[in-house]
N, C-alpha and C positions, 0 to 999 in steps of 0.2 A: 819396871815398865816405863814410866815417864813421870816427870815431876808435875804433880797436880795439887794445888792448894785451894780448896773451895773457900769462897768468900761468903760468910753468913752475916749479912747485915740486913736490917729491916728495909723493906722496899728496894732491895738491891736490883741493879740492872747491870749485867744480864742475870737471868734466873739461874738456879743451880743446874737445871737441865741444859741451858745454853752454855754454861761453863764447862760441863762435861763434854758436850759436843765440840766446843771450840778447842778444848785440850786435845781431844782425839784427832781432830782435823790438823792441828798444828804439828802433832807428833808424826802423823802420816806424811804430811808434806815435807817435813825436814828429815824424813827417813829414819827417825827414831823407831817407828813401827813400820815394818816392811810388808809388802804383799804376801799374804798367806800366813802371817804370824798369828797365833792364837792370842786372844785378849781375855782378861778375867771374866768370869761369869757375872751375872747381875748381882748375885748374892755376895761374891767375893769382893767385887768392886765396892759395893755398898758398905760392907763390913770394914774394908781397909780405910775408906775415907769418911766413915760415919755418916753415910747418907741413907735416905729412904730407898728401899728397893723400887718403889714406884718412880722416884726421880731417875734412877739409873735405867730402869726399864724404858722410860720415856725417851731418855737420851739415846739408848741403843736403837730403839725403833726409828728414831729420826736419822741416825747414822746409816742404818740399813736402807731407809727410803732414799737417802741422798747418795747412796752408792759407795760409802766409805767402809762399811762393814758388810759381811755376809753372814747369815745365820744358817747353820747346817744342823738338821735334826740329829740329836745324839752326839754332836761334835762341838756344840757351843758356837761362839762367835769368833770370826777371824777377820783380818784386814783384807778387804776386797782387792783383787788384782787392779793395778793402775795401768792405763795405756802408756806405752813407751813413746816418748817424743821422737820423731824421725828428724834428726838434725839436718838431713839433706832436704827435707820437705819444708823446713821452716826458713822463710826468707829473712835475710838480715836487714832488708829495707822494704818499704811499702811497694807492692807490686800491683799495678793497675789491672782491673779485670779486662777480659776480652769482650769487646762490644759485639754481641751477637744476639740472636732471637732468644736463645736459652737464658742468657743473663737478663735480658729485658723482662721476660715473663716470670722468672722465679728468683734468681739470685739477687736481683736489684733490691727486692724488698727486705733482704737480710743483710745487704752489704752496707755497713756503716763506716767504711774506710774512706769514702770520698768526701772531702771537706765541703765542696761547693756543688750542690745538687741542682744546678740550673735546669736540668732535663727532667726533674721529678714531676709527678702528677698530683701532688697533695700539698696541703698547707703545712708550714713549719709547726712543730709541736708546741712551741710557745704561743702560737696564735689560737690554739684550740680552747674550747670552753671548759677549762680545768675545773672551775668551781661547780659548774653544772654537772659534770661527770661525777665528781666526788659526792655531790648531794644525791645523785641518782643511785650510785652504788651503795651509799649508806641506807637509802630507802629500801633498796632491794634486800639488804641484809636483814631487814625487819619483816620481810614477807615469810610467812610460814612455809617450811620446806615442802609440805604436801601440796601446796598450790603450784609449785614449779617442778614437781617430781616427774610428771608425765611427759608425753610427747608434745602436747599442745594441739591446737586445731590445725588441720591441713592448710587453711587459708592464712594462719598466723594469729597473733594476739589481737583479739577483737577491739579493745580500746585504742590500740595504735592504728588499726585499719579504719576505725571511725574517725580518728584524727587526720589520717591521710585523706580520706574522702572530703572532710571539711576544708582542708588546705587546698585541695584541687578545685573545690567549688569557688574559692576566692580567686582562682585564676580562670574561672569560666567553664571548668570541666565538671559537669554534674553527674557524679556517679554515686551509687550506694556502697556501703561498706562490703556488701557481698559481691561487688565488682572489683575488689582489691585483694590481691594475694601478696603476702610478704615473702621476701627472698633473702638469701645471704649475700646481699649487695647486688648492684646492677649487673655485674658480669654474670653472676649466677642467674639472674632474671633473663638476660639475653640467651643464655644456654637453654633455659627451660622453654622460652618462646620459640627458639630455633627448632628444638626437638618436637614441639607441638605442631607448628605450622608447616614445616619443611621436611623434605625427604632427600636422601642422597641423589645427586644428579640434577636437582633443581638449580635454576639460575637466580641469583640475587644481585641487586644493585647496592653499591656502597658509594659513599662520598670519596673524592680524591682531593685533598688528603683525608684520611679516615682514622677513627679511633683505633689505636694500635691493637688493643686486646680483643677487639671484635674479629679481626682477621683470622687468628688461629682457631677461634671457635667455629667460624664458617668452614675452614679447611677440615677440621676434625669431623664435621658433619657431612663431609663429602659434597659440598656445594660448589657450584661454579660461580666465581666472583667477577662481576663486571663493574667498572668504576664510572662514576659520573662526576665531572669537574665541579668543585665547589667554588663559588665566587664570594666576594665580600657581602653580597646581598642574599645569598642562599645557594640553591642548586642551579646549575646551568640547565634551564628547562628545555631548551632546544636539544641539547645533548641527551637529556633524560628521555625525551620523546623518541629520538633516534635509537637509543639503546633498548628502550621498551619494545619498539617495533621489530628490531633486529633479533633480539634474544629472548623475547617472551618471558621475562622474569616473573617470579612469584612474589617477591617482596623487595622493599626498599628500606634500608637502614639509614637513619639520619639523626644528627644532633641539631635541634632547632636553635637553641640559645647558647652562646659562648662556646662554640664548637671546639671540640678537642681534635686536632691541635691548633687550629687557626685562631680561635677566640672570636670568630665572626658570629653575628646575630642575623637570623633570617628576617627579611622584611615581610610585612603583611601581604603585599602584592605577590611576592615569591611564594609564600605559604599557600595562597589560593591557587596559584598555577600548579604547584606540586600536588595538591589535592585533586585538581581537575585531571592531571595526568594519571594519578592513581586510579581514579574512577574510570577513566577511558580505557586503561590497560589492565584493569582488574588486579591491582597491586595491593598487597598488605603493606602498610607503613609501620615500621617499628621505630618509635620516637624515643630516643635516649635523651632524657632531659635532666641529667644529674646536676647540672650547674645553675639551674634557674634561680635558686635562692641567693646566688652571688650577684644577681643583677637587680638593680633598684628600679629601673624603668619598666614600662610595658613592652611586651614582645609576644608575637603569635605563639599559640599553643595548638599544634595540629589536631590533637585529640579533641580539644574543645570545639574547634571549628568543624570537625567531622562528627561530633556527637558520639565519639568512641564506637563507631561502627566498623570502619576500615582501619583505624589507627589503634595500635597497641602501645600504651604509654608506660615508660619506665622511669623511676626516680629512686633516690636513695639519700643517705646521710653521711657518707664517707667524706665528702668535701667540706661539710660544715660542722660535724660533731667530732668524728675521729675515723681515720682509715681502719683502725682495728675494730670498730663497731660495725660489723658486717651485716647491715640491715638495709634492704632495698624493698621496692614494691613494684607490682605490675597492676595497671588498671586497664580494663577492656570490657567489651560487650559481655553481658552476663553468661551467655551460652559458651563463649570462648573461654571465659575465665574458669569455668568448671573444668574444661579440658586442660587448661594450664595447671590447675591445682592437682589434677590426676597425674600429669607429667612430673610435677614437683615431687609428689609422693613416690612415684615409681623410681626416680633416680636418686633420691636422698631423704625421703620421709619429710618430716616437718622441719621448719626452720627454728633456730634456737629461741625459745620464748624468753629466756633470761636476757638476751641482748635486746629483744624487742621491748621488754619491760624497761630496760635502761633508757632506750631512745624515747619511749613514751614519757618517762619521768623527766628526762632532760627538757623535752619540749613543753610540758605542762608546768614546769617548775617556775617559770616567770621571767628568767633572765635570758632565755633563748633568743627572743626577738632582738634584745639589745646586743647580744653577741653577734647576730647576723649583721646588724647595722654597723657595728664596729669593724667586723671583718670586711664588709664592703668598702668602708672608708679607708682601711689600711691597704686594700688591693688597689683602690683608685690612686692612692699616693704612690704605690709601687709602680703602677702603670705609667704615671707621669714621669717618674724618675728614670725608669728603664727606657721609655720611648725617647726621652731627651738624650740619653747616652747613645742610643742607636742613631738618632738624627745627627749627633755630633760626629759619629764615625762614618756617616754617609751610608748607613745600612738601609736596605729596602724593607719596609714594614708592610705586611700584607693587609692587615686591618687594625684599627685603633679603637677597640671596644671600651677602654677605660674601666673595665670591670672583668671579673673572673680571674682565672689563674694564668691564662696563656697569651703569648704573642708569637706570631709566625713571621720569621724574618730571615733575611739572608745578607751576606756581606756584599760589598760592591762588586761589579763585574770584574774589576781589576784583580780581585783575589778569588774569583769564582772557580778558577782552575784547581784550587786546593781540593774541592769536593767536600761535601758535608761529612761523609764517613771518615775521610782522612783527617778532617778538622777535629772531629770528635775524638779520634785516636790520639791526636796531638794534644788536645785539651786534657786528656786523662793524665798525661805526664806532669801537668801542673795541678793535679788534684781537682779537676773540673769535669763534671759530667754534663755533656751536651746531648740533646736528643735529635739526631739527624733525621732528615726527611724520609730516609728509607724505612724507618720504623713505621711510618704512617702511609706508605704507598702500597697498594695491593700487589704490585709486581716487585716490591722491594728495590725499586730503582734508586740509584744514588742521586736524588734530586738535591739542589743546592739549599733548600730551605731547612730551617732549624726551629724546633719548638723551644721557647723560653718560658719557664715558670717565673713570673715577675716577683713572687715572694722570695725566691732564692737567687735572684739575678741582680741584686743591688750592691754586692761587694766589689771593692776596687780591683781585686785580683782577677776577676772575670774580665773586666774591661781593659786592664793592662794586657792580658793575653790577647784579646781581640784586636787591640791596637797594634800589637806586634805582628799579628797575622795580616792585618790590613796593610801594614807597611812593608810586607814581604819578608819579614823576619821569621825564623823558625826556631 
């Protein structure tokens, strides 16, 4: 069969089960054992190598689970078929992805091939609260399985909802825990709100530029999208009034603080004018406030100014805890939140209580606030460095928030003929992902602006590339 010499030492690592598994995997990979070949039974293998049948059975079970062996009733174990590599399909060198809507919405999250992710929408892994996550996961491992075996409450894990309500109170939004519904991230929350409040054919207002992932959600719902220009101070309220009068929209979607993609923060005066327009034109406001924790100063919160009557508020933890911890929340008027909870249950049942417990533990563990402060400081330093590089290149910077993840900028007029889409395609050849303005435009127009994630935009390779483009080199 193959050469296998078990090592029996006290406190050995790996275990005997691991040794059997590793031996089989090596033999299959180097073609000593080929697809379809039978392997010894549990008893025969145990007898040949003087192992316990429990050890061999455990190893075989693991090999079956990992796809190396198959078990056939009455025929024992055989080597599982292995997929054949298609030599023509395997590139000999790195091939950049095609920049399109499909890649942006799905493949981008699994594509680890691009070295410089200046266009990303998340913090670098090394910036995350690793100690807090590990501690929370260890705590979860001690929770009796019966406590987390069910579906959980339709509104979500109650202690976390209570914590969310307390956190919102600190920002002036007074809601009870039964006015909070937990979701699988803010994108899921937006989908649930859209399904609850709107119907196909309705018109909605969005910012221009707009959060990229919102646009396909609105299109999937069959909604008519009308854009309102965003300024460095908030929404263009004169344009908002014109669009509301002309199109009779049902809802307005807005980022109040550290807007994605521009990084701009709405002023208090602008917030009051937006609320007045919503009142006058009977608009729902859906306030996506995912980045508020990344801002240290005060900023308006529309739901607090409105008393959560006309405003539906959404937040979440992917920007500060981890993108893979898909936990968000919706806060709204008590009557509306009941409808939102019903929609949530209709389209996906409850949200994962396990993840909600992890988030709850990370926040209550004690180091969470220190992690937020440290992240804000690192982002402020990154903003200072990146804006300096942009100024030295003569780039136009739309807003200078000195906080959050994003800057919205463009090259000088001398190189504007390149186009942001063409520039992004060119950057990929250097292993740089840029996020062109077309991602964030409701009409997908090739506008010259680019979203920069400051946490990923400090490397010299990015700036050498932009200098070449600015100088007219290709």
